[in-house]
C-alpha positions as a Python dict, from the first residue, in 0.01 Angstrom:
ca = {
    (1, 'M'): (0, 0, 0),
    (2, 'G'): (-128, -354, -31),
    (3, 'L'): (-486, -447, -96),
    (4, 'F'): (-519, -596, 254),
    (5, 'N'): (-404, -273, 422),
    (6, 'F'): (-636, -68, 200),
    (7, 'K'): (-938, -285, 292),
    (8, 'R'): (-849, -271, 663),
    (9, 'R'): (-833, 111, 655),
    (10, 'E'): (-1158, 123, 463),
    (11, 'A'): (-1322, -97, 729),
    (12, 'E'): (-1179, 120, 1009),
    (13, 'Q'): (-1322, 436, 844),
    (14, 'I'): (-1666, 278, 817),
    (15, 'E'): (-1652, 168, 1182),
    (16, 'N'): (-1551, 520, 1292),
    (17, 'E'): (-1829, 681, 1091),
    (18, 'L'): (-2090, 447, 1231),
    (19, 'N'): (-1943, 442, 1584),
    (20, 'V'): (-1944, 64, 1576),
    (21, 'E'): (-1713, -146, 1792),
    (22, 'P'): (-1515, -402, 1594),
    (23, 'V'): (-1648, -752, 1636),
    (24, 'T'): (-1411, -1037, 1704),
    (25, 'V'): (-1510, -1396, 1678),
    (26, 'S'): (-1302, -1672, 1823),
    (27, 'I'): (-1327, -2014, 1661),
    (28, 'P'): (-1233, -2306, 1879),
    (29, 'K'): (-932, -2497, 1747),
    (30, 'E'): (-1127, -2826, 1722),
    (31, 'K'): (-1377, -2663, 1481),
    (32, 'F'): (-1109, -2501, 1268),
    (33, 'T'): (-868, -2789, 1227),
    (34, 'L'): (-925, -3145, 1117),
    (35, 'E'): (-726, -3317, 1384),
    (36, 'T'): (-780, -3671, 1500),
    (37, 'R'): (-558, -3896, 1705),
    (38, 'V'): (-519, -4267, 1703),
    (39, 'E'): (-477, -4374, 2064),
    (40, 'K'): (-318, -4711, 2136),
    (41, 'S'): (-572, -4783, 2407),
    (42, 'E'): (-853, -4735, 2153),
    (43, 'L'): (-712, -4967, 1891),
    (44, 'P'): (-887, -5306, 1876),
    (45, 'I'): (-576, -5502, 1780),
    (46, 'F'): (-443, -5467, 2133),
    (47, 'E'): (-750, -5643, 2269),
    (48, 'V'): (-684, -5930, 2026),
    (49, 'Y'): (-318, -5946, 2131),
    (50, 'S'): (-426, -5951, 2493),
    (51, 'Q'): (-647, -6251, 2420),
    (52, 'L'): (-361, -6427, 2241),
    (53, 'K'): (-128, -6368, 2538),
    (54, 'E'): (-375, -6492, 2799),
    (55, 'D'): (-251, -6772, 3027),
    (56, 'W'): (-425, -7059, 2850),
    (57, 'E'): (-233, -7324, 3042),
    (58, 'T'): (-373, -7203, 3374),
    (59, 'K'): (-719, -7183, 3218),
    (60, 'G'): (-688, -7545, 3100),
    (61, 'Y'): (-567, -7655, 3443),
    (62, 'S'): (-861, -7484, 3617),
    (63, 'D'): (-1109, -7631, 3371),
    (64, 'A'): (-972, -7984, 3425),
    (65, 'K'): (-992, -7946, 3803),
    (66, 'A'): (-1355, -7832, 3773),
    (67, 'F'): (-1468, -8090, 3514),
    (68, 'P'): (-1208, -8352, 3414),
    (69, 'E'): (-1374, -8485, 3097),
    (70, 'T'): (-1211, -8502, 2755),
    (71, 'S'): (-1535, -8399, 2584),
    (72, 'Y'): (-1541, -8088, 2805),
    (73, 'K'): (-1185, -8006, 2700),
    (74, 'E'): (-1265, -8044, 2329),
    (75, 'S'): (-1578, -7834, 2366),
    (76, 'N'): (-1380, -7558, 2540),
    (77, 'K'): (-1113, -7562, 2270),
    (78, 'K'): (-1380, -7507, 2004),
    (79, 'T'): (-1524, -7224, 2211),
    (80, 'I'): (-1179, -7064, 2245),
    (81, 'V'): (-1131, -7068, 1868),
    (82, 'E'): (-1482, -6937, 1799),
    (83, 'R'): (-1449, -6653, 2050),
    (84, 'L'): (-1108, -6556, 1913),
    (85, 'S'): (-1246, -6560, 1560),
    (86, 'L'): (-1540, -6343, 1665),
    (87, 'L'): (-1311, -6095, 1842),
    (88, 'I'): (-1086, -6067, 1536),
    (89, 'R'): (-1380, -6016, 1299),
    (90, 'E'): (-1528, -5752, 1530),
    (91, 'S'): (-1191, -5577, 1545),
    (92, 'M'): (-1162, -5585, 1167),
    (93, 'L'): (-1500, -5413, 1133),
    (94, 'K'): (-1391, -5144, 1379),
    (95, 'Y'): (-1075, -5085, 1173),
    (96, 'E'): (-1272, -5066, 850),
    (97, 'D'): (-1498, -4803, 1011),
    (98, 'K'): (-1199, -4606, 1141),
    (99, 'I'): (-1033, -4615, 798),
    (100, 'T'): (-1355, -4492, 634),
    (101, 'D'): (-1375, -4206, 886),
    (102, 'I'): (-1013, -4109, 840),
    (103, 'E'): (-1045, -4120, 460),
    (104, 'T'): (-1328, -3866, 489),
    (105, 'L'): (-1103, -3643, 701),
    (106, 'I'): (-820, -3686, 450),
    (107, 'E'): (-1050, -3577, 170),
    (108, 'Q'): (-1158, -3268, 368),
    (109, 'A'): (-801, -3178, 459),
    (110, 'S'): (-693, -3218, 99),
    (111, 'K'): (-976, -2998, -33),
    (112, 'N'): (-897, -2727, 223),
    (113, 'G'): (-522, -2739, 175),
    (114, 'F'): (-440, -2848, 531),
    (115, 'I'): (-107, -3002, 438),
    (116, 'E'): (21, -3073, 791),
    (117, 'T'): (-312, -3221, 898),
    (118, 'L'): (-322, -3423, 576),
    (119, 'N'): (22, -3569, 650),
    (120, 'K'): (-82, -3664, 1005),
    (121, 'L'): (-401, -3826, 883),
    (122, 'E'): (-213, -4023, 615),
    (123, 'K'): (26, -4157, 881),
    (124, 'Q'): (-266, -4257, 1102),
    (125, 'K'): (-438, -4426, 809),
    (126, 'N'): (-119, -4623, 744),
    (127, 'I'): (-117, -4743, 1105),
    (128, 'L'): (-481, -4848, 1082),
    (129, 'T'): (-420, -5025, 751),
    (130, 'R'): (-121, -5216, 891),
    (131, 'H'): (-327, -5328, 1189),
    (132, 'L'): (-613, -5438, 962),
    (133, 'D'): (-365, -5637, 751),
    (134, 'E'): (-232, -5806, 1067),
    (135, 'L'): (-587, -5888, 1179),
    (136, 'T'): (-657, -6038, 836),
    (137, 'L'): (-356, -6267, 881),
    (138, 'L'): (-469, -6359, 1232),
    (139, 'A'): (-819, -6438, 1104),
    (140, 'K'): (-671, -6677, 847),
    (141, 'D'): (-457, -6835, 1118),
    (142, 'V'): (-761, -6895, 1337),
    (143, 'D'): (-970, -7026, 1046),
    (144, 'N'): (-695, -7271, 946),
    (145, 'L'): (-583, -7352, 1303),
    (146, 'G'): (-245, -7209, 1214),
    (147, 'S'): (64, -7172, 1430),
    (148, 'K'): (-61, -6886, 1650),
    (149, 'T'): (-389, -7064, 1723),
    (150, 'K'): (-215, -7396, 1781),
    (151, 'V'): (3, -7236, 2048),
    (152, 'I'): (-310, -7137, 2242),
    (153, 'L'): (-468, -7480, 2204),
    (154, 'T'): (-146, -7664, 2293),
    (155, 'S'): (-104, -7449, 2602),
    (156, 'Y'): (-464, -7519, 2700),
    (157, 'D'): (-409, -7895, 2642),
    (158, 'M'): (-96, -7891, 2860),
    (159, 'G'): (-281, -7716, 3141),
    (160, 'F'): (-575, -7951, 3109),
    (161, 'A'): (-343, -8253, 3125),
    (162, 'R'): (-178, -8113, 3438),
    (163, 'G'): (-523, -8056, 3587),
    (164, 'I'): (-629, -8415, 3510),
    (165, 'A'): (-308, -8540, 3672),
    (166, 'A'): (-375, -8325, 3978),
    (167, 'V'): (-730, -8460, 4003),
    (168, 'G'): (-595, -8816, 3980),
    (169, 'E'): (-334, -8744, 4244),
    (170, 'D'): (-599, -8592, 4472),
    (171, 'K'): (-811, -8908, 4434),
    (172, 'V'): (-515, -9134, 4514),
    (173, 'N'): (-429, -8924, 4818),
    (174, 'N'): (-790, -8945, 4940),
    (175, 'I'): (-788, -9324, 4899),
    (176, 'M'): (-460, -9361, 5087),
    (177, 'R'): (-579, -9164, 5389),
}
């Protein structure tokens, strides 16, 4: 007879002698396990990618139609770069916070011997770290007006030039009427 069985029988005898109903406690899964999920929709890098993929040519065209001045174009290009830089830095801070949180969970899982949870958390930390590394590269690109940033600005310039041409054509058409 194992120690566990002996203790269970001992507990049953005490319950019978005292006429006490056994008490069962249910612990919700979320309190017992250290699970966390990294959802794609929650990850800040996708907001940065969305900004990078925006239709900058159409934006440049619209801006030129509204205010066809070169100084306005240059001012908007600076604003585009500054906003992108701010978004990337904000995203990096969010990732640093998420990594700190997940490291705490990893430590708890390790101390408690939750091997499967520990493995999941390590994978999620790796994803977060890769994203933070990518954001670091994007931040350098924006700071140095690198290739990814130049694509945005070139696209904006092309749209702005088309918008200026359209404004000129509209003026010629109005004169010829």
